[in-house]
N, C-alpha and C positions, 0 to 999 in steps of 0.2 A: 154750381157757385164754386170756383175753385178757392181754397183757401191760401192765404198769405204765407208764403214760405220763410220761415225765419231763416237768420244766415247761419252756417253752418259752425261757427263758434259760440252762437247762442245756443244750441241746440246741443253741443257738447256739453256746456254749462248746465242746462238744466237736465241732462244726462248725469252728471255728475251729483247733483244736488240731490237726484230720486233714488241714487244706488251708493252702497256704503263702501264698496271697493273702485278704487281708479286702475280700469283695466291696464296690462302693457301693450306696446303698438302691436305686438302680433303676439297668439298663443297657440298652442296646439290645435285647438279648437277652432280657433278662426282661421286656419290656414289650409289650405283644399289637399286632402288627403289622397294617394295614389289609388286607383282603381284596386280594390279587392280582389284575388286572383280567382276567378268562378263565380264572379259578382252575377246575380240572375238579370240586371237590368244597369241602365245608363243615364242618370240623369241630367237634364240640358240645365247649365247656369243662366237663371233669370238674375240680370242686373237689376236692384233697385229702382222703382220710376223716380225716386227722389234722394239724391245723396242728405243721408240724414246719418249724425252722431244717434248710434242704436244703443240705450242702456242694456244692460247684458239681461239674458233670460235665463232662469233656474229651469233645467228638463230633467226631472226624475223620471229613469228608465229602469224598470225592472225587464230582466229575464227570467221567468218562471223555471227553476231546478239547475241552475248554472252554478256550478259546481267550479271553484275557483282553478282547479287542475285540469281543468277544459281549456286554459291558455297554454297548456304545454303540448297541446296536440299538433301544433302548426297549423293550425287553417283559420287561425284570427289575427290577422295582420293589422286591423282596426283598433280590436277590442285592445291588444297586446301595445300596439303604440302610445293608444289614451294612458294606457296602465303604466309604461314608461316614463312617459313625460307629466305625467300627475300625480296623485295619492293613490297608493292601491293596499288591501289588505285581504286578509280571509274574516271573513265575519260572521259569529254565532248568530244563528236563530234563537229565536225564543219558543219555549216549550208550549205547546205541541208544535214539533216541526212540520206543519202544514199550510197551506198557500194561505187561506182566509186569515185565519189569526196572525202570521207573517206579516201580510201587505198592510193592516190594520194598524199591526205594530209600527212598523216601518213611518207612518203617516201621522201616529198619535204622541209617540214616544213612552208608550205603555206599555206593559206586559199584558198576553191574552186574560187572566184572572182579573186584570184592572178594567180593561175595556171592553170586555164582555164578549167578544167575540171568540169563543173556548174551542171553537173546532171549526171542520167545516160543516159540520151536521151536527144540531145540539137542541136541546128544548128548553123551556123555561118556566119554572112550576107557575109561575104569573098566567102561563096561557098553555096547560097541559096538553092540550089535544093539538096543538100546533107545533111544527119542526122546522127550525132555520136550515136552510139548505144555501147551495152557491149561486140559486137565484133571488135570494129573498129581498124586498127592497125597502120594507116597511119600515120605515125609521127606528119603532119599536127595538128591533135588536141592535141597532149601532148607536144609540143615543148617548150610550154610558161616556164615551169619549169623543171630542172635537178632532176633526181631520185636518192637516196642514192648509187646505185648500179653503176650507169655512174659516179658518183665525186672519187666513190671506185675504179671503172678501170682506170679512167684516173689517180689514186694516185699508180698505180701499183698494186692495193689488186684484190686478184681475187674473183668474185662472181658468184653463182648460185641461180636462182631462180624457185624454184617449185610451179610454180603458184602464181602470184601478178598482180593484174590489173595491165595494161601496161608494165609488164615486159617482151611481147613478141614484143615490139616496138624497131623497130633502132631510139634511141633515138640522135635528131639532126639532122636526115636525110630527105629525100626529096623523097616524091614518083615520081617515071619516067614517065612522059607526055607518054601518048598512050602505055604505057608497060602494063603487066598483075601483076601488083601489087610489082614489083618489086622497091626496095628502094634502093637511092645513098647514100652513106654515113652513119654515122650513127652507135651509139653505144648500144650495148646488152650485157649482161651478161654474163661471159663466157661461162656457161650452162645456158640452161634454157627451159622452157617445155612450149607446148600450151597449155592453159586450155580444160579439157576435164573433164565434171561431172562424166563421167563414169569412173574414175581413183579412187579409195577407198582411204579413208584415209591410209589403211596400206599400200597401193602400196606408196603413198605418202612420207611418211616415211623411208619406203625401198629405195627410190631412194636419199632420200636426206642422208641415211647413207652411199650408195654407192659411193656417192662424199664425206665424211668425212673420207672414208677407203683410200683413194689415198695417193700416196707420197707428200710428203710436196709441192714438186713443182707447182703439178696442183691440190693442196687441195683448195677448197675455205675458205676464211677467213670472208666472211659475205654469208649467206643463207638465203631465205626466203621460207615459208612453209604457206599453205592456205588452210584452214577448210570451206565447205560449207554448211555443214550438220545442224549444227543447227539452221543455218538463213534459209534454208529449211523448217524444221520440223516448226519452228514459226511462217511464212509465212501460212505453210497448216492448223496445226492446234490450233495456237495461244501459248504464250507463257507460259500461267498456265495449258497446256494441257501435261498429262504421257506421248504420245509419243513424244513430246520437250524433257522432261527430258531423254527418253532414249537416244536421241541423243547427250544431253550433256555428259551424261553415256559414249558414245562410244567415243566420240574425247578426253575424258579424257583417255582413255585407250589408246588410240593411241600415245597422248603426253607422257604417262607412258611409253608405249613401246620404242618411241623416249629416253628418259631419259635415259634409260635400257641399250640400244644398245651405247648410248655416255659412258656408266659407262664401259662397256666391250672393248671400244676402250680405256678407260682411256683417252677421248678427252675431254678435260675444254671447257667448250661451258657456253657462257652468251646467257640464256636465253630473249626475251623481248615477251612476249604474250601480244596481243591484239586483240580487236574487232573494228570494225567500227563503230558500232552503237548496239544501244537495240533494244526492241521489245515493242511495245504496242498491246493488244488487241483490236481487230477491230469487227464490227457485221454489219450486213444490217440491224439492228435497228439505228444505229446512221451512218445516211449518208444525205449527202446534195446534191441535185440534181441543177446541173448547168443548163437543159435547161429549168427548173422555174423560173431563173434569169437573164440568157442571149439568147437571140434569136439566137440557131446555126448558122441562117446567119450571125450574127454580129461579130461573132470571131470563131477563129480556137482555140481549146482546144489542148494545146502541150503534157503536163501533165495532170494525175488527180492520187488522191489518199488522201495521208496524208496532198499534197498541191497540186495547181492546179496555171498551168500557162497558158497565153493568148496570142494570136497574133489577134489583130481587123484588121477585113476585111476593103478594101479601102472604106474611107470616112464614117469609122463607130464607129470611138476611143472618141467620144463626148458618143455614147450611151453603148458604152462598161463602160467608166467611171463613166457615172452615175448609170450603175446597180450593178459595182463592189464597189464602193467607197463609202460605205453607211453602216450603221451596219448591221450587221446579225450575228443570232445565230449560234453560235458554229464555226463561221470562220471569219477572217480578212483578208480584202485586202489590198494591196497597188500596187500603179504605183510603176516599178522597182526603181528610185529614191529616192523613201520614205520611202523604209523599212528601220526599225529602225536598227542605227550604231549597236547594241549588235549582229545581224547577220553580220556583215561585208560581207554584200551579195548586190548587184545589180549595181556595176560599168561595169563590163564584160558586152561586146558588145553580148555574148552570152544567158545572162539571158534575156529571155520573157519580155514584156513589163508591164504587168500585171501578180500579183502572190498574191497567195489567201492561207492563211495556215489556216489548221482545228484546233481544240481545241484536246488537249490531256488530259482529263478530269480522276481523279482519280476511276470513276464510267469505262472508257474505253474511246478509241479513236475515233473521229469522221473522218469520211472520205467524200470528194470532188468527185462525180463520174458525168458523162456525164448525167447520167438519174436515176430514181430511179431503185434499184435492181429488178432484175423478181423476185426472192425468197428468202428465207433466209438463210443465211450462217454465217458463222464466224471463224475467222482466226486473222492473226496477222500482221502488218508492221512497218513502220518504215519511217521516213522523214520529221519528226515533232519538234517543236523547239528544239532545239537542248539543252537548257536548262532543258527542262522535266524529270524528275527523269527515266521514260521507256526508254530514248534514251542512259541512260549513259553506257557505254562502259566499258568492263574486263580491266584491266591492272596490269602483273605479270612482276617483272624482278628480274632473280635467277642464281646468278653463281659465279664466283671468283673476279669478279668486283664490287659487288651488299654486301651490309650491310645485315645482317640477320635479319629477323624479324620486319620489318618497315613498318608499314601503314601511308600512306600520305594525303592528301589532295586532292581534285579534283582538276584537271588541265586538261587545255586543248591540244586536240591532236596535234598540231603544234610543240609540245616540244619533241614528240618521235625522229625525225631527227635530232635534235642537240645531243640530248643521243646517239643515233649510229653512230654520228661524233665522239663522243668523246671516244665511245669504240673501234674504229676503228683506233683513233690516226689523225682523219681529223683535220683538222681547221674548226674552228666555220663559220658558213655558212655567207654568207653577206646578208643583209635585208632581214632575215626571219622573220616570223610573229610570230616564237617562240624562246624559248631560252634553257638553260639544267636547268634553276633555282630550279626546283622543283628536283631535281637530287644531287643538289649540298651538300656536306656532307654524299653522300650516296655511294660514290663511292670510291672503296678501290685503292690507287695508291701505 
């Protein structure tokens, strides 16, 4: 049965009541963008079946490992246009500048030491025989901090996630004892996808657009979209390599296709485009070999790379302390309780007892590895001091809610979640590590 169609004026009035911002007649995001040079495909404009005044949708986009200076390479016409006609900045990641801790910070407004995703891999004293990995979806690991899509769902705002670390978890639920992965309770986005790297960027954009094409009753108002190819290229080849630049160009074309499709649907959208961290150049010529500093029998090296973490063997704490807590070339070590306060790191029970951080020098970053490398290699990595220029992350916000052409100073990524709350009309979060101060005066109400 066909539903009655409200007059356009009535739909516009409903949209205005449902959203705290009044969009201008045209905005950079709702205007068709010219095709990007080298775009891998061209999308067809599909007009809406019924003309309606659509309430703006908020789309949070992560381009993993995208440094702000990638915009200076001349291969990002779409992202550069969004930056020039919106709000842009170089954003500081939280420490450690790794993927999972920072993605969870962006959607919770809490630093890793508080939200509990303290690394890409870690253990919890409550479950000493288990290890968190980037495939872990047991709510036990995630439940310390509520992500923005759960907050929105509780407020009656429909959400959809085209990949985001933790978005496949039934947040607040409990894994059923003796079951086969079943979870009792918990909240997920209304629509979500299990991460699979084989799903192309083009397919990810198409899935988002399919959600946006839905009728108003089932159309999400908050969407996340995640791209991983720039990070993968940065790791494999290094941030300065031409193949990394090619990955940057490809994801720019995918963002351009998203903008074009939104324009064809006449769908106003507030795009918040972020990265979780930057990328530093690494080389086998800049390696600190741990087996030359700490006897392998004295400590378990839990993580290695830009930083290393350690669990001393029983009775060997004094030996490990003596070996690590002394001056080292290109590396600084601390007991977890002595990590400098500016890192906001070390109080969580999931942080190992000792941490060593390699230097990220202007000439290239150092790596901490269990043994000396077997042969020459070069590439890229992240996880270094979150104040290091190489670790800065992309931030662009563009749409009817945002002022045009504003470049703002560096800010911490804990401020993104409060911004998302503003866009969705949610109340300010309680006891968050961030707030919306960087964006005050930049939002059109």
